[in-house]
C-alpha positions, 0 to 999 in steps of 0.5 A: 418833145421827150427826145434826149431825156432819160429817166433812171430808176435805181435801187437795190434788188428787191426794192420795188423799182421794177414794179414802179417802172412797170406802173409808169409805163402803163401811165405814160405809154406815149411819153416813155419807153423802157430801155432793155439792158443787155446782160451776160447772165442766164434767163430767170423764170419766164424772162424773154430775150428782147423783152426783159433783157438782151441776153448775150454770151460773155464773149459777145458782151465783151466784144460789144464793149470793145466795139464801143457799143455801150453807153455804160456797162459793168461786171455786177457779179463775177462773170455777170455783165450788164449794160446799156446799148447805145442802139437801144437808147437811140431806138427809143429817142427816134420814137420821140419818147423819153427813155426809162431805165430800171438799172443798178445804182452804179449804172444809174449814176454813170448815166446821170453823170453822162447826160446831166440835166437831160436825166432824172435819177431816182433812187428807190429806197426799201424801208429797211434791209430786213424788209428787202431780204424778206422781199427777195426771199418771197420772190423765190427766184434766187438761191439763199446764197444769191440773196445773201450776195444781193443783201450785202450789195444792197448795204453798199448801194444804200450809201449812194442814195444821196447822189441821186436827184430824188429818193422814193421810200417804197414802204407802200407801193401804191404811194411810191407809184403816185410819187413817181408819177408826179416826178415824171410828169414834172420832168417831162414838162420842163 
């Protein structure tokens, strides 16, 4: 029974956490389900509401905060909010599945702190800041200014890695995925 368990993947943007989470979802479709975060930012590329994020206006987001509808939330960049809706986690638990998160480091640590041993918090570490910057540039989804902001934020986020339960260094994505599978399998069977 997976009800009540959370698997948290956090990392600086461009570290590969989304790729690892997508891999795990394909490997454990009956045990885990992705928690869709809410955000006040605009859609990027082919993102879809209700699939990639729940897109809310800034006033709507703030209203849900006031109403206590979030497990955790934060203003990641000026005027850009992200958060985890309580209703989203409950939706997944009702299916008797563990919730898997692809979330920034502060949100991940907040969830870990709240759920304690029912949560497994994994930090995905890029091989270096330079490689991280190259990955962000190759994605071609952000402006040079946005990439610079993300790299500056990443330098701070890397200092929080030791606060997570496990660290996966993503130098080779296939090896990182294998390591993640083992961690998830062990956590779900304890």
